[in-house]
C-alpha positions in Angstrom: 75.4 -133.4 -103.6 78.7 -133.7 -105.3 79.4 -131.9 -108.6 79.8 -134.2 -111.5 81.6 -133.6 -114.8 79.8 -133.2 -118.0 79.4 -136.5 -119.9 79.4 -135.9 -123.6 77.3 -138.4 -125.5 78.0 -137.8 -129.2 76.6 -140.8 -130.9 76.1 -140.5 -134.6 73.3 -143.1 -135.3 71.2 -141.4 -137.9 68.1 -143.6 -138.1 67.6 -145.0 -134.6 66.7 -142.9 -131.6 67.4 -145.4 -128.8 70.1 -148.0 -128.2 69.2 -151.4 -126.9 65.6 -151.6 -128.3 66.4 -153.7 -131.3 69.3 -154.5 -133.6 67.5 -153.3 -136.7 69.2 -150.0 -137.8 66.6 -148.9 -140.3 63.7 -148.5 -137.8 62.9 -145.5 -135.6 62.1 -146.1 -131.9 60.4 -143.5 -129.7 60.7 -145.7 -126.7 62.2 -149.0 -125.6 58.9 -149.6 -123.9 57.0 -151.6 -126.6 53.6 -150.4 -125.6 54.6 -146.7 -125.5 56.6 -147.0 -128.8 53.6 -148.6 -130.5 51.3 -145.9 -129.2 53.6 -143.1 -130.4 53.9 -144.6 -133.9 50.1 -145.1 -134.2 49.4 -141.5 -133.0 52.4 -139.7 -134.6 50.2 -137.2 -136.5 48.3 -136.1 -133.3 51.5 -136.1 -131.2 53.2 -133.8 -133.6 50.4 -131.3 -133.1 50.7 -131.5 -129.3 51.5 -128.5 -127.1 53.4 -128.7 -123.8 50.0 -128.5 -122.0 48.8 -131.6 -124.0 52.1 -133.4 -123.1 51.6 -132.7 -119.4 48.1 -134.3 -119.5 49.5 -137.6 -120.6 49.1 -139.7 -117.5 51.8 -142.3 -118.1 55.5 -141.4 -117.7 56.7 -143.8 -120.4 54.1 -142.4 -122.8 55.2 -138.8 -122.0 58.8 -139.7 -122.9 57.7 -141.5 -126.1 55.6 -138.5 -127.1 58.4 -136.0 -126.5 60.8 -138.1 -128.5 58.2 -138.2 -131.4 58.0 -134.4 -131.4 59.5 -132.5 -134.3 62.6 -130.5 -133.6 60.5 -127.3 -133.8 58.0 -128.7 -131.3 60.9 -129.5 -128.9 62.3 -126.1 -129.3 58.9 -124.5 -128.7 58.4 -126.8 -125.7 61.5 -125.4 -124.0 61.0 -121.8 -125.2 57.5 -121.7 -123.6 58.8 -123.4 -120.4 61.8 -121.0 -120.0 59.5 -118.0 -120.6 57.1 -119.4 -118.0 60.0 -119.9 -115.5 61.2 -116.3 -116.1 58.0 -115.0 -114.5 59.2 -116.2 -111.1 60.9 -113.7 -108.7 64.4 -113.8 -110.1 67.0 -111.1 -109.6 68.6 -109.3 -112.6 71.6 -111.6 -112.9 69.3 -114.6 -112.8 67.0 -113.2 -115.5 70.0 -112.5 -117.7 71.2 -116.1 -117.2 67.8 -117.5 -118.1 67.6 -115.1 -121.1 70.9 -116.4 -122.4 69.5 -120.0 -122.2 66.3 -118.9 -124.0 68.4 -117.4 -126.8 70.4 -120.5 -127.1 67.3 -122.6 -127.5 65.8 -120.2 -130.1 69.1 -120.1 -132.1 69.7 -123.9 -132.0 66.6 -125.6 -133.2 68.6 -128.2 -135.1 70.1 -129.5 -131.9 66.7 -131.1 -131.2 66.8 -133.3 -134.3 67.1 -136.9 -133.1 70.3 -137.5 -135.0 71.9 -134.2 -134.3 75.4 -133.7 -132.9 75.0 -132.3 -129.4 78.7 -131.4 -128.8 78.0 -127.6 -129.0 75.0 -128.0 -126.6 77.2 -130.1 -124.2 79.8 -127.4 -124.0 77.2 -124.6 -123.6 75.4 -126.6 -120.9 78.6 -127.2 -118.9 79.4 -123.5 -118.8 75.7 -122.5 -118.2 75.4 -124.9 -115.2 78.8 -123.9 -113.9 77.8 -120.3 -113.8 74.5 -121.1 -112.2 76.2 -123.0 -109.4 79.2 -120.8 -108.8 77.9 -117.3 -109.6 74.2 -117.5 -108.8 74.5 -120.1 -106.0 71.7 -122.2 -107.5 71.3 -125.7 -106.1 71.4 -128.7 -108.3 67.7 -129.2 -107.8 67.0 -125.6 -109.1 69.2 -126.3 -112.1 67.4 -129.6 -112.7 64.0 -128.0 -112.4 64.9 -125.3 -114.9 66.6 -127.4 -117.6 65.9 -131.1 -117.0 62.2 -131.4 -116.4 59.2 -130.5 -118.5 56.9 -129.9 -115.6 55.7 -126.5 -114.3 58.2 -124.9 -111.9 56.4 -123.1 -109.1 59.2 -121.5 -107.1 62.9 -120.6 -107.4 64.0 -123.4 -105.1 63.1 -125.9 -107.9 59.7 -127.1 -106.6 57.8 -128.7 -109.5 54.1 -129.2 -110.0 53.3 -132.5 -108.5 53.1 -135.4 -110.9 52.6 -138.1 -108.3 49.6 -139.6 -110.3 51.8 -140.7 -113.2 51.4 -144.4 -114.0 53.8 -147.0 -115.2 53.3 -149.6 -117.9 56.0 -152.1 -117.2 57.4 -153.8 -114.1 60.5 -152.7 -112.4 62.5 -155.5 -114.1 61.3 -154.6 -117.6 62.1 -150.9 -117.9 63.8 -148.3 -120.0 66.0 -146.0 -118.0 64.2 -142.8 -117.1 66.7 -140.4 -115.4 70.3 -139.3 -115.6 72.8 -140.4 -112.9 74.7 -137.1 -113.5 72.4 -135.4 -111.0 71.3 -138.5 -109.1 67.7 -137.6 -108.6 64.4 -137.3 -110.6 62.5 -134.1 -110.9 58.8 -135.1 -111.3 57.3 -133.2 -108.5 59.1 -134.8 -105.6 62.9 -135.4 -105.2 63.3 -139.1 -105.9 66.7 -140.8 -106.1 67.9 -141.8 -109.5 69.1 -145.4 -108.9 72.1 -146.8 -110.8 71.6 -149.1 -113.7 72.6 -152.4 -112.0 71.4 -155.6 -110.4 67.7 -155.4 -109.5 67.3 -151.9 -111.0 68.7 -152.7 -114.4 67.2 -150.8 -117.3 67.7 -150.2 -121.0 69.9 -147.1 -121.6 68.7 -144.5 -124.1 70.8 -141.9 -125.7 68.2 -139.1 -125.6 65.3 -138.0 -123.3 67.1 -137.1 -120.0 69.5 -134.5 -118.6 69.9 -131.0 -120.0 67.0 -130.0 -122.3 66.3 -133.8 -122.6 69.3 -134.0 -125.0 71.3 -136.5 -122.8 71.5 -140.1 -121.9 69.0 -141.8 -119.6 71.1 -144.3 -117.6 69.3 -144.7 -114.2 65.9 -145.5 -112.7 63.7 -143.2 -110.7 63.2 -144.6 -107.2 59.4 -144.9 -107.2 57.7 -146.7 -104.3 55.4 -148.4 -106.8 56.0 -149.4 -110.4 
């Protein structure tokens, strides 16, 4: 898999989370999927009490994404802190533990980056250096990097195997979808290594500026290659 350069998406749109859902700039959207967005808005109080375990129990992928985007910045930070601490229990060597600890400290010290209207420039620079070190100094594969920093699911070994999520459902057809993966790494980490298809022709989707890539801070611009939708 070829190495791709970091794409900095620094879009200062204060009151709208997603691009392409609607032209109204004074309304917040948690998903470009109308059903998932409606569900998130109707259940916002309960969602903002959710733990990561609660999030994992949501059986629909679009609803998971909507719920995460409805989290408070503190929830998102806690989500990643707990996940990184869980990952650190695997059989890493000292250099790898130090690298994961550095990531953990970044998340703890930068809660504000998880605000939906935050400037992610500092996180973009940090992630580029963190990923570069993981690749070139620790010899981590892109799938391990993805599993550590770009998926919310339980990581069960150092190679990047994730707890299977094959039972996740979809709420829209293939032709009526929001994008759900980043083309930067060209695959989806939801339990099995699925290809992240380009946003074109029969796989066109609505691009969103948050919810994918590193710590879910980046653009979703591709579609996971599920056999069924």
